[in-house]
ZADO-1210 file (C-alpha; in nm, 4 decimals, padded with zeros to 6 digits):
<atoms>
<atom x="-01.4517" y="00.5154" z="02.6648" code="MET" pos="1"/>
<atom x="-01.7017" y="00.4059" z="02.4042" code="MET" pos="2"/>
<atom x="-01.7791" y="00.6936" z="02.1727" code="GLY" pos="3"/>
<atom x="-01.4578" y="00.8726" z="02.2650" code="MET" pos="4"/>
<atom x="-01.2291" y="01.0003" z="01.9960" code="ARG" pos="5"/>
<atom x="-00.8863" y="01.1537" z="01.9800" code="GLU" pos="6"/>
<atom x="-00.8605" y="01.5253" z="02.0512" code="LYS" pos="7"/>
<atom x="-00.5926" y="01.7750" z="02.1501" code="TYR" pos="8"/>
<atom x="-00.5589" y="01.6268" z="02.5015" code="ASN" pos="9"/>
<atom x="-00.6300" y="01.2590" z="02.4253" code="LEU" pos="10"/>
<atom x="-00.4306" y="01.0273" z="02.2022" code="GLU" pos="11"/>
<atom x="-00.4823" y="00.6567" z="02.1320" code="PHE" pos="12"/>
<atom x="-00.1889" y="00.4282" z="02.0564" code="ARG" pos="13"/>
<atom x="-00.2353" y="00.0692" z="01.9487" code="LYS" pos="14"/>
<atom x="00.1200" y="-00.0147" z="02.0568" code="GLU" pos="15"/>
<atom x="00.4106" y="00.1420" z="02.2399" code="ILE" pos="16"/>
<atom x="00.6700" y="00.2999" z="02.0128" code="THR" pos="17"/>
<atom x="00.9203" y="00.5754" z="02.0883" code="GLU" pos="18"/>
<atom x="00.7071" y="00.8180" z="01.8870" code="ASP" pos="19"/>
<atom x="00.4663" y="00.8692" z="02.1811" code="PHE" pos="20"/>
<atom x="00.7389" y="01.0696" z="02.3548" code="LEU" pos="21"/>
<atom x="00.6723" y="01.3626" z="02.1195" code="LYS" pos="22"/>
<atom x="00.3201" y="01.3805" z="02.2607" code="THR" pos="23"/>
<atom x="00.4547" y="01.3597" z="02.6170" code="VAL" pos="24"/>
<atom x="00.6699" y="01.6647" z="02.5327" code="SER" pos="25"/>
<atom x="00.3685" y="01.8445" z="02.3845" code="ALA" pos="26"/>
<atom x="00.1430" y="01.7836" z="02.6859" code="TYR" pos="27"/>
<atom x="00.4203" y="01.8785" z="02.9295" code="SER" pos="28"/>
<atom x="00.4783" y="02.2036" z="02.7420" code="ASN" pos="29"/>
<atom x="00.1199" y="02.3232" z="02.6940" code="TYR" pos="30"/>
<atom x="-00.1591" y="02.1366" z="02.8785" code="HIS" pos="31"/>
<atom x="-00.2445" y="01.8146" z="03.0599" code="ASP" pos="32"/>
<atom x="-00.3251" y="01.5169" z="02.8413" code="GLY" pos="33"/>
<atom x="-00.3563" y="01.1412" z="02.8221" code="GLN" pos="34"/>
<atom x="-00.2154" y="00.8748" z="02.5947" code="ILE" pos="35"/>
<atom x="-00.4014" y="00.5455" z="02.6038" code="ILE" pos="36"/>
<atom x="-00.2043" y="00.2437" z="02.4835" code="PHE" pos="37"/>
<atom x="-00.3843" y="-00.0649" z="02.3571" code="GLY" pos="38"/>
<atom x="-00.6576" y="00.1233" z="02.1708" code="ILE" pos="39"/>
<atom x="-00.6359" y="00.2118" z="01.8031" code="ASP" pos="40"/>
<atom x="-00.7294" y="00.5492" z="01.6533" code="GLU" pos="41"/>
<atom x="-01.0846" y="00.4210" z="01.5909" code="ASN" pos="42"/>
<atom x="-01.1294" y="00.3484" z="01.9643" code="CYS" pos="43"/>
<atom x="-01.1146" y="-00.0275" z="01.9124" code="LYS" pos="44"/>
<atom x="-00.9511" y="-00.2260" z="02.1926" code="ALA" pos="45"/>
<atom x="-00.6351" y="-00.4007" z="02.0755" code="ALA" pos="46"/>
<atom x="-00.4989" y="-00.4663" z="02.4230" code="GLY" pos="47"/>
<atom x="-00.1470" y="-00.4736" z="02.5637" code="ILE" pos="48"/>
<atom x="00.0343" y="-00.7937" z="02.6610" code="ASP" pos="49"/>
<atom x="00.2604" y="-00.7979" z="02.9688" code="ASN" pos="50"/>
<atom x="00.1117" y="-00.4795" z="03.1138" code="VAL" pos="51"/>
<atom x="00.3535" y="-00.4540" z="03.4076" code="GLU" pos="52"/>
<atom x="00.6576" y="-00.4856" z="03.1802" code="ASP" pos="53"/>
<atom x="00.5151" y="-00.2326" z="02.9365" code="GLU" pos="54"/>
<atom x="00.4391" y="00.0203" z="03.2125" code="CYS" pos="55"/>
<atom x="00.8027" y="-00.0086" z="03.3221" code="LYS" pos="56"/>
<atom x="00.9188" y="00.0312" z="02.9598" code="ARG" pos="57"/>
<atom x="00.7105" y="00.3507" z="02.9215" code="ILE" pos="58"/>
<atom x="00.8579" y="00.4872" z="03.2440" code="GLU" pos="59"/>
<atom x="01.2126" y="00.3997" z="03.1342" code="ASP" pos="60"/>
<atom x="01.1613" y="00.5684" z="02.7954" code="MET" pos="61"/>
<atom x="01.0310" y="00.8892" z="02.9557" code="ILE" pos="62"/>
<atom x="01.3204" y="00.8937" z="03.2031" code="ASN" pos="63"/>
<atom x="01.5759" y="00.8339" z="02.9286" code="GLU" pos="64"/>
<atom x="01.4521" y="01.0642" z="02.6518" code="TYR" pos="65"/>
<atom x="01.2723" y="01.3615" z="02.8093" code="LEU" pos="66"/>
<atom x="01.4486" y="01.6590" z="02.9595" code="ASN" pos="67"/>
<atom x="01.3532" y="01.7917" z="03.2066" code="PRO" pos="68"/>
<atom x="01.1425" y="01.5069" z="03.3445" code="LEU" pos="69"/>
<atom x="00.7674" y="01.5785" z="03.3256" code="PRO" pos="70"/>
<atom x="00.5090" y="01.4878" z="03.5892" code="ASP" pos="71"/>
<atom x="00.3108" y="01.1840" z="03.4810" code="TYR" pos="72"/>
<atom x="00.1124" y="00.8879" z="03.6097" code="LYS" pos="73"/>
<atom x="00.0814" y="00.5391" z="03.4574" code="ILE" pos="74"/>
<atom x="-00.2211" y="00.3149" z="03.5220" code="GLN" pos="75"/>
<atom x="-00.3137" y="-00.0281" z="03.3896" code="ALA" pos="76"/>
<atom x="-00.6865" y="-00.0835" z="03.3331" code="GLU" pos="77"/>
<atom x="-00.9323" y="-00.3075" z="03.1505" code="LYS" pos="78"/>
<atom x="-01.1267" y="-00.1864" z="02.8471" code="PHE" pos="79"/>
<atom x="-01.3641" y="-00.4285" z="02.6731" code="LEU" pos="80"/>
<atom x="-01.1892" y="-00.7229" z="02.8431" code="GLU" pos="81"/>
<atom x="-00.8469" y="-00.6081" z="02.7135" code="LYS" pos="82"/>
<atom x="-00.5555" y="-00.4672" z="02.9122" code="ASN" pos="83"/>
<atom x="-00.4776" y="-00.1043" z="02.8373" code="ILE" pos="84"/>
<atom x="-00.2319" y="00.1473" z="02.9808" code="ILE" pos="85"/>
<atom x="-00.3293" y="00.5067" z="03.0546" code="ILE" pos="86"/>
<atom x="-00.0441" y="00.7565" z="03.0669" code="LEU" pos="87"/>
<atom x="-00.1519" y="01.0910" z="03.2162" code="SER" pos="88"/>
<atom x="00.0875" y="01.3813" z="03.1624" code="ILE" pos="89"/>
<atom x="00.0624" y="01.7065" z="03.3550" code="MET" pos="90"/>
<atom x="00.1582" y="02.0448" z="03.2140" code="LYS" pos="91"/>
<atom x="00.4911" y="02.1312" z="03.3643" code="GLY" pos="92"/>
<atom x="00.6377" y="02.4483" z="03.5091" code="ARG" pos="93"/>
<atom x="00.9877" y="02.3946" z="03.3689" code="GLU" pos="94"/>
<atom x="00.9046" y="02.4430" z="03.0004" code="THR" pos="95"/>
<atom x="01.0262" y="02.3649" z="02.7481" code="PRO" pos="96"/>
<atom x="01.0269" y="01.9866" z="02.7823" code="TYR" pos="97"/>
<atom x="01.2395" y="01.8269" z="02.5139" code="TYR" pos="98"/>
<atom x="01.2344" y="01.4878" z="02.3462" code="PHE" pos="99"/>
<atom x="01.5748" y="01.4276" z="02.1858" code="LYS" pos="100"/>
<atom x="01.6516" y="01.8002" z="02.1895" code="GLY" pos="101"/>
<atom x="01.3228" y="01.9062" z="02.0280" code="ARG" pos="102"/>
<atom x="01.0083" y="02.0538" z="02.1832" code="ALA" pos="103"/>
<atom x="00.6554" y="01.9682" z="02.0664" code="TYR" pos="104"/>
<atom x="00.2979" y="02.0973" z="02.0839" code="LYS" pos="105"/>
<atom x="-00.0455" y="01.9534" z="02.0027" code="ARG" pos="106"/>
<atom x="-00.2510" y="02.0981" z="01.7211" code="GLN" pos="107"/>
<atom x="-00.5925" y="01.9332" z="01.7215" code="ASP" pos="108"/>
<atom x="-00.5024" y="01.5589" z="01.7069" code="VAL" pos="109"/>
<atom x="-00.1498" y="01.6041" z="01.5693" code="ARG" pos="110"/>
<atom x="00.1800" y="01.6536" z="01.7509" code="THR" pos="111"/>
<atom x="00.4107" y="01.9073" z="01.5879" code="LEU" pos="112"/>
<atom x="00.7623" y="02.0296" z="01.6535" code="GLU" pos="113"/>
<atom x="00.7895" y="02.3925" z="01.7676" code="VAL" pos="114"/>
<atom x="01.0667" y="02.6413" z="01.7101" code="ASP" pos="115"/>
<atom x="01.0225" y="02.8418" z="02.0316" code="LYS" pos="116"/>
<atom x="00.8118" y="02.8161" z="02.3429" code="ILE" pos="117"/>
</atoms>
C-alpha cells in the first residue's frame, strides 16, 4: 500500500464514522471500490483498535442505513504493524442504493449526492 493514494475507487479513513456510508452508496451505485479504515488520507497507518468489534460495527451500520443492502466484504489486515480494516463494495444490480434516503456517486476522490441515477 505504500505509495498508494486515494482515487475514485479507493478511499482512506483514519476512523470509522457514519459518513463512510455515503461512499458505500456511491460504490454500490456506480463501480466497485474499497474503503480502508485505519489509514489517513496521506497513507499513514493510524491503526484500528478492537478490530473484530469495529468490523461488526461497520456491518451493523451498513445493514441499518443502506437500502437496498449492497454486496460487500470486510477483512482485517496488518499494515505497517497496525491493524486496518478493508471494506470492499461491489457495484450492485439493484440501483439506486440509498444512505438515509439519498443516493451518492464518486467524482475523483469526493463523494457527492446525486439527483437521479
